[in-house]
Backbone as a printed PyTorch tensor [residue, N CA C, xyz], in Angstrom:
tensor([[[ -5.9060,  27.2900,  -6.0280],
         [ -7.0210,  26.5240,  -6.1440],
         [ -6.6800,  25.1040,  -6.5870]],

        [[ -5.9070,  25.0390,  -7.5610],
         [ -5.4310,  23.8380,  -8.1980],
         [ -4.6980,  22.8380,  -7.0810]],

        [[ -3.8680,  23.5790,  -6.4310],
         [ -3.1850,  22.8970,  -5.2860],
         [ -4.1850,  22.1500,  -4.1770]],

        [[ -5.3140,  22.8200,  -3.8670],
         [ -6.2960,  22.2840,  -3.0660],
         [ -6.9770,  21.0140,  -3.6400]],

        [[ -7.2370,  21.0720,  -4.8470],
         [ -7.8920,  19.9870,  -5.6610],
         [ -6.9560,  18.7590,  -5.6320]],

        [[ -5.7250,  19.0540,  -5.8660],
         [ -4.6220,  17.9920,  -6.0010],
         [ -4.4580,  17.4220,  -4.5240]],

        [[ -4.3180,  18.2790,  -3.6700],
         [ -4.1260,  17.6950,  -2.1770],
         [ -5.3600,  16.9200,  -1.7310]],

        [[ -6.5310,  17.2910,  -2.1440],
         [ -7.8240,  16.6590,  -1.7540],
         [ -7.7750,  15.1620,  -2.5460]],

        [[ -7.4110,  15.2460,  -3.8340],
         [ -7.3750,  13.9360,  -4.4380],
         [ -6.4200,  12.9280,  -3.9350]],

        [[ -5.2610,  13.5750,  -3.4060],
         [ -4.0790,  12.6600,  -2.7770],
         [ -4.6880,  12.1150,  -1.6310]],

        [[ -5.3890,  12.8970,  -0.6820],
         [ -5.8410,  12.2980,   0.4450],
         [ -6.8960,  11.3270,   0.3160]],

        [[ -7.7600,  11.5580,  -0.7030],
         [ -8.8920,  10.5500,  -0.8810],
         [ -8.2340,   9.3110,  -1.3420]],

        [[ -7.2580,   9.3920,  -2.3120],
         [ -6.6030,   8.1020,  -2.7980],
         [ -6.0630,   7.2650,  -1.6260]],

        [[ -5.3430,   7.9420,  -0.7240],
         [ -4.6930,   7.3550,   0.2810],
         [ -5.5330,   6.7410,   1.3360]],

        [[ -6.7810,   7.3470,   1.4700],
         [ -7.7850,   6.7350,   2.4890],
         [ -8.2280,   5.4480,   1.8260]],

        [[ -8.2070,   5.1950,   0.6010],
         [ -8.7150,   4.0110,  -0.0680],
         [ -7.7960,   2.9340,   0.0560]],

        [[ -6.4960,   3.0500,   0.2420],
         [ -5.7350,   1.9170,   0.2500],
         [ -5.6260,   1.1190,   1.4630]],

        [[ -5.3600,  -0.1350,   1.4480],
         [ -5.6540,  -1.1560,   2.5990],
         [ -4.4410,  -0.8000,   3.6130]],

        [[ -4.9090,  -1.0220,   4.7930],
         [ -3.7620,  -0.9830,   5.9160],
         [ -2.7710,  -1.9100,   5.8540]],

        [[ -1.5970,  -1.4480,   5.9360],
         [ -0.3440,  -2.4790,   5.9500],
         [ -0.5370,  -3.5260,   6.8490]],

        [[ -0.2810,  -4.7680,   6.3550],
         [ -0.4960,  -6.0850,   7.2980],
         [ -1.8340,  -6.5260,   7.1940]],

        [[ -2.8510,  -5.9330,   6.7120],
         [ -4.2720,  -6.4630,   6.5950],
         [ -4.2140,  -7.6610,   5.5570]],

        [[ -5.3290,  -8.4470,   5.6040],
         [ -5.4130,  -9.5330,   4.6980],
         [ -5.4760,  -9.0150,   3.1940]],

        [[ -6.2170,  -7.9890,   2.9160],
         [ -6.4170,  -7.2230,   1.6230],
         [ -5.0030,  -6.6880,   1.0180]],

        [[ -4.3620,  -6.0080,   2.0510],
         [ -3.0910,  -5.5060,   1.7630],
         [ -2.0140,  -6.6320,   1.2800]],

        [[ -2.0510,  -7.7250,   1.9190],
         [ -1.1610,  -8.8950,   1.5590],
         [ -1.6020,  -9.3650,   0.2830]],

        [[ -2.9940,  -9.4890,  -0.0230],
         [ -3.3660,  -9.9530,  -1.3290],
         [ -2.9500,  -9.0060,  -2.5450]],

        [[ -3.0680,  -7.7540,  -2.0950],
         [ -2.8230,  -6.7310,  -3.1710],
         [ -1.3380,  -6.7570,  -3.5680]],

        [[ -0.4460,  -6.8770,  -2.3820],
         [  1.0540,  -7.0970,  -2.7550],
         [  1.5250,  -8.3000,  -3.3700]],

        [[  0.6210,  -9.3270,  -3.2240],
         [  1.0150, -10.6850,  -3.9130],
         [  0.7360, -10.4370,  -5.4430]],

        [[ -0.1770,  -9.6000,  -5.7620],
         [ -0.5240,  -9.3170,  -7.2550],
         [  0.3330,  -8.3860,  -7.9370]],

        [[  1.1370,  -7.3990,  -7.1340],
         [  1.9550,  -6.5440,  -7.4430],
         [  3.3360,  -7.1880,  -7.9620]],

        [[  3.8040,  -6.9460,  -9.1410],
         [  5.0380,  -7.4370,  -9.6260],
         [  6.1260,  -7.1430,  -8.5680]],

        [[  6.9730,  -8.1210,  -8.2490],
         [  8.1340,  -7.9950,  -7.2420],
         [  9.0640,  -6.8790,  -7.6100]],

        [[  9.2100,  -6.5150,  -8.8420],
         [ 10.0570,  -5.4690,  -9.2700],
         [  9.6340,  -3.9950,  -8.9230]],

        [[  8.3320,  -3.8740,  -8.4320],
         [  7.7630,  -2.7080,  -8.2290],
         [  7.7030,  -2.5760,  -6.5880]],

        [[  7.9840,  -3.6090,  -5.8560],
         [  8.1220,  -3.4940,  -4.3450],
         [  9.3280,  -2.6380,  -3.9930]],

        [[  9.0940,  -1.7790,  -2.8240],
         [ 10.2490,  -1.1960,  -2.2620],
         [ 10.7090,  -1.9920,  -0.8960]],

        [[ 11.7450,  -1.4550,  -0.3980],
         [ 12.2020,  -2.3320,   0.7440],
         [ 11.1750,  -2.2220,   1.9310]],

        [[ 10.4460,  -1.1470,   2.0060],
         [  9.3650,  -1.3500,   3.0450],
         [  8.3900,  -2.2910,   2.8000]],

        [[  7.9790,  -2.4240,   1.5130],
         [  6.9580,  -3.3960,   1.1670],
         [  7.4510,  -4.8350,   1.3860]],

        [[  8.7630,  -5.0600,   1.0060],
         [  9.1870,  -6.3900,   1.2000],
         [  9.3080,  -6.7350,   2.7210]],

        [[  9.8390,  -5.8040,   3.5030],
         [  9.8720,  -6.0000,   4.9550],
         [  8.5250,  -6.2920,   5.6420]],

        [[  7.5580,  -5.4200,   5.2740],
         [  6.2570,  -5.5270,   5.9720],
         [  5.4950,  -6.8010,   5.4010]],

        [[  5.8630,  -7.1460,   4.1010],
         [  5.1910,  -8.4240,   3.6290],
         [  5.6540,  -9.5330,   4.4550]],

        [[  7.1150,  -9.6330,   4.5620],
         [  7.6370, -10.7040,   5.3550],
         [  7.0820, -10.7820,   6.7670]],

        [[  6.9270,  -9.4870,   7.3080],
         [  6.4910,  -9.4090,   8.6430],
         [  5.1480,  -9.7570,   9.0130]],

        [[  4.2270,  -9.3090,   8.1350],
         [  2.8060,  -9.4080,   8.3540],
         [  2.1590, -10.5450,   7.5780]],

        [[  2.7510, -10.9710,   6.4470],
         [  1.9200, -11.9260,   5.6260],
         [  2.6520, -13.3180,   5.6550]],

        [[  4.0530, -13.2830,   5.8370],
         [  4.6670, -14.6250,   5.7640],
         [  4.7940, -15.2120,   7.1990]],

        [[  5.2700, -14.2770,   8.1440],
         [  5.5740, -14.7960,   9.5000],
         [  4.4810, -14.6160,  10.3720]],

        [[  3.2690, -14.6870,   9.9970],
         [  1.9220, -14.2030,  10.6680],
         [  1.6620, -15.3300,  11.7860]]])
């Protein structure tokens, strides 16, 4: 039962995150400290937010 609740919570939280490359995603990533970015974040930011 606990597993189902945890899985549902994870799915709900993922559904609320912005789509990679969207304007809101770019804005959210700009606010996030650069030290917390992973390599995918940096690459996607450059591709979708810088070289748009």
